[in-house]
LOLOLUM-979310 format. One line per 3 residues: their letters; for each residue x, y, z negated of N, C-alpha, C, O. Coordinates in steps of 0.2 Angstrom, whole numbers, plus 5000, padded with zeros to 4 digits. Last residue first. Layout:
N
A> X/Y/Z/X/Y/Z/X/Y/Z/X/Y/Z; ...
This chain:
112
GAP> 4706/4859/5363/4703/4863/5358/4697/4867/5360/4695/4870/5356; 4720/4852/5365/4713/4851/5366/4709/4855/5360/4710/4854/5354; 4732/4860/5375/4729/4858/5368/4722/4857/5369/4718/4860/5372
GGA> 4735/4853/5390/4735/4859/5385/4732/4856/5379/4731/4850/5378; 4738/4844/5400/4731/4846/5398/4730/4851/5393/4725/4854/5392; 4752/4843/5400/4748/4846/5406/4741/4848/5404/4738/4853/5407
TPE> 4760/4848/5385/4757/4843/5389/4753/4847/5395/4750/4852/5394; 4774/4858/5382/4767/4857/5382/4764/4852/5387/4767/4852/5392; 4789/4851/5376/4786/4854/5382/4778/4853/5381/4776/4848/5379
PTP> 4798/4854/5362/4793/4850/5365/4789/4854/5370/4787/4859/5369; 4814/4860/5363/4807/4861/5361/4803/4857/5365/4804/4856/5371; 4829/4854/5357/4825/4855/5363/4818/4856/5360/4815/4852/5356
RVP> 4839/4863/5348/4835/4858/5348/4830/4859/5354/4827/4864/5355; 4856/4867/5347/4850/4869/5350/4845/4863/5350/4847/4858/5353; 4866/4871/5333/4864/4866/5338/4857/4868/5341/4853/4869/5337
SPV> 4873/4887/5333/4870/4882/5330/4867/4877/5335/4866/4879/5341; 4890/4892/5336/4883/4891/5339/4879/4886/5335/4882/4880/5334; 4899/4901/5325/4898/4894/5328/4891/4894/5330/4886/4895/5326
PSP> 4907/4916/5328/4901/4913/5325/4901/4906/5329/4901/4905/5335; 4925/4917/5325/4919/4918/5330/4913/4914/5327/4914/4908/5324; 4934/4925/5313/4931/4919/5316/4925/4920/5320/4921/4924/5318
THK> 4946/4936/5317/4939/4935/5314/4937/4929/5317/4937/4928/5323; 4962/4940/5313/4958/4935/5316/4951/4934/5313/4951/4932/5307; 4965/4951/5305/4967/4951/5312/4963/4946/5316/4961/4947/5322
TPS> 4953/4958/5294/4958/4953/5296/4959/4953/5303/4955/4954/5307; 4952/4975/5290/4949/4969/5293/4955/4964/5294/4960/4966/5296; 4956/4980/5273/4957/4981/5281/4955/4974/5284/4955/4969/5281
PSR> 4947/4987/5260/4951/4981/5263/4951/4982/5271/4946/4983/5274; 4950/5004/5255/4945/4999/5258/4949/4993/5261/4955/4994/5264; 4960/5007/5241/4959/5007/5248/4954/5002/5250/4953/4997/5247
APE> 4958/5018/5227/4958/5011/5230/4957/5011/5237/4953/5016/5239; 4969/5031/5224/4962/5028/5225/4963/5022/5228/4968/5020/5232; 4982/5030/5211/4980/5031/5218/4973/5028/5219/4972/5023/5216
APH> 4981/5037/5195/4982/5031/5200/4979/5033/5207/4975/5037/5207; 4990/5051/5190/4984/5047/5191/4985/5042/5196/4989/5042/5200; 5005/5049/5180/5002/5052/5186/4995/5048/5187/4995/5042/5186
PTE> 5003/5049/5162/5006/5047/5168/5002/5050/5174/4996/5053/5173; 5006/5061/5149/5001/5058/5153/5004/5056/5160/5008/5059/5163; 5019/5057/5137/5016/5061/5142/5011/5057/5147/5011/5051/5147
GRV> 5025/5049/5128/5018/5050/5127/5015/5055/5132/5009/5056/5132; 5039/5049/5131/5034/5043/5133/5027/5044/5132/5023/5041/5136; 5043/5060/5126/5043/5059/5133/5039/5054/5135/5035/5054/5140
TFF> 5041/5057/5112/5038/5063/5115/5038/5063/5123/5032/5064/5126; 5048/5046/5110/5041/5045/5110/5037/5052/5112/5032/5051/5114; 5061/5052/5112/5059/5046/5116/5051/5045/5116/5048/5045/5121
ALA> 5062/5062/5103/5062/5063/5110/5060/5058/5114/5056/5059/5119; 5062/5054/5091/5056/5059/5092/5056/5061/5100/5051/5062/5103; 5073/5046/5092/5066/5043/5092/5061/5048/5094/5056/5046/5097
AVA> 5083/5056/5092/5082/5052/5098/5075/5049/5098/5072/5048/5103; 5081/5061/5079/5080/5065/5084/5079/5062/5091/5075/5063/5095; 5084/5049/5072/5077/5052/5071/5076/5057/5077/5070/5057/5080
ALA> 5098/5048/5075/5093/5043/5077/5086/5045/5077/5081/5044/5081; 5103/5059/5069/5103/5059/5076/5098/5053/5079/5095/5054/5084; 5100/5056/5056/5097/5062/5058/5097/5062/5066/5092/5063/5069
LLG> 5109/5045/5054/5101/5044/5053/5098/5050/5056/5092/5049/5059; 5121/5051/5056/5119/5046/5061/5111/5045/5060/5108/5044/5065; 5122/5059/5045/5122/5062/5052/5119/5057/5057/5115/5059/5062
VAV> 5121/5050/5035/5116/5055/5035/5116/5058/5042/5110/5059/5045; 5134/5044/5037/5127/5040/5038/5121/5045/5038/5117/5043/5042; 5143/5054/5035/5142/5051/5042/5136/5047/5043/5132/5048/5048
RRL> 5141/5057/5022/5139/5062/5027/5139/5059/5034/5134/5061/5038; 5145/5044/5016/5138/5047/5015/5136/5052/5021/5131/5052/5023; 5158/5044/5020/5154/5039/5022/5146/5041/5022/5142/5040/5026
VVR> 5163/5055/5012/5163/5055/5019/5158/5050/5022/5155/5052/5027; 5160/5050/4999/5157/5057/5001/5157/5057/5009/5152/5059/5012; 5169/5039/4999/5161/5038/4998/5158/5044/5000/5152/5044/5003
RPP> 5181/5045/4999/5179/5041/5005/5171/5040/5004/5168/5040/5010; 5182/5062/4993/5183/5055/4992/5179/5051/4998/5175/5054/5002; 5189/5075/5003/5184/5073/4999/5185/5065/4998/5188/5062/5003
GAA> 5207/5076/5004/5201/5078/5006/5196/5075/5001/5197/5072/4996; 5221/5083/4994/5217/5078/4997/5210/5080/4999/5207/5084/4996; 5231/5092/4990/5226/5094/4996/5222/5088/4999/5221/5088/5005
TPP> 5232/5092/4972/5234/5090/4979/5229/5092/4984/5223/5094/4982; 5237/5101/4958/5232/5099/4963/5235/5097/4969/5239/5100/4972; 5251/5095/4948/5248/5100/4952/5242/5097/4957/5243/5091/4959
RLP> 5249/5087/4932/5250/5086/4940/5247/5092/4943/5242/5094/4942; 5256/5088/4917/5251/5091/4921/5253/5090/4928/5259/5092/4930; 5261/5074/4908/5262/5080/4911/5257/5082/4916/5253/5078/4919
RLD> 5252/5068/4893/5255/5067/4900/5256/5074/4903/5253/5078/4902; 5255/5067/4876/5252/5070/4881/5256/5069/4888/5262/5067/4888; 5263/5061/4866/5257/5058/4868/5253/5061/4874/5249/5058/4877
APR> 5274/5069/4865/5275/5063/4868/5269/5059/4870/5268/5055/4875; 5269/5080/4857/5270/5081/4864/5271/5074/4868/5270/5074/4874; 5256/5072/4846/5263/5075/4847/5264/5076/4855/5260/5073/4859
VSH> 5243/5073/4835/5245/5072/4842/5252/5076/4843/5253/5081/4841; 5239/5075/4822/5243/5069/4823/5245/5068/4830/5249/5064/4832; 5232/5087/4822/5239/5087/4819/5243/5081/4821/5249/5081/4821
ARA> 5219/5082/4826/5223/5087/4830/5230/5087/4828/5234/5088/4832; 5216/5074/4815/5217/5071/4821/5221/5075/4826/5225/5073/4829; 5215/5083/4805/5220/5078/4804/5221/5075/4811/5227/5074/4812
ALA> 5204/5090/4810/5210/5094/4809/5216/5089/4809/5221/5090/4811; 5194/5081/4809/5196/5083/4816/5202/5087/4815/5206/5086/4820; 5193/5079/4795/5195/5073/4799/5197/5076/4806/5202/5073/4809
ARL> 5189/5092/4791/5195/5089/4789/5198/5083/4793/5204/5083/4794; 5176/5092/4797/5182/5097/4799/5188/5094/4797/5193/5095/4800; 5170/5082/4790/5171/5081/4797/5176/5086/4800/5180/5084/4804
RKE> 5170/5087/4777/5174/5081/4778/5175/5080/4786/5180/5078/4788; 5162/5098/4778/5169/5099/4776/5173/5093/4778/5179/5093/4780; 5150/5093/4783/5153/5097/4787/5161/5098/4785/5165/5098/4789
VQT> 5146/5085/4771/5148/5082/4777/5152/5086/4782/5156/5084/4786; 5144/5095/4762/5150/5091/4761/5151/5087/4767/5157/5086/4768; 5141/5111/4771/5139/5105/4767/5145/5100/4766/5150/5101/4769
PAA> 5144/5128/4769/5145/5122/4773/5144/5116/4768/5145/5116/4762; 5130/5139/4764/5137/5136/4764/5138/5130/4767/5133/5126/4767; 5119/5147/4776/5120/5142/4770/5128/5141/4770/5131/5141/4775
STG> 5117/5153/4788/5119/5157/4782/5121/5153/4776/5124/5156/4771; 5123/5146/4803/5118/5147/4797/5121/5151/4792/5127/5151/4791; 5133/5145/4812/5128/5150/4813/5123/5150/4808/5118/5154/4809
SES> 5144/5137/4810/5138/5134/4813/5133/5139/4815/5128/5137/4818; 5153/5143/4801/5154/5144/4809/5148/5141/4813/5148/5142/4819; 5142/5152/4789/5147/5147/4791/5148/5147/4799/5145/5151/4802
M> 5142/5166/4779/5139/5163/4785/5144/5158/4787/5150/5160/4787
């Protein structure tokens, strides 16, 4: 059984690939490696902080809008009933119509 998990013998391609990887691994020297740096206590990246602040502000704006439209949607107080118009202080006096003299009956009366 080969290392790949099959029962067949390794193929020519697998042999060449393993030989190339082994040669590359043996070519690495300690001078090629960089020293390991200890972990730092740095906070999260700036992008993560900005995203969290933006999400928080959007959530706050959504809550404020919801509260505004909820309060605004309340039924207003009923309107006051209409008042009857008050009489004006100066009411015009009726103007007398011109009086026409009525014709007086004649002494003989109507002929009839």
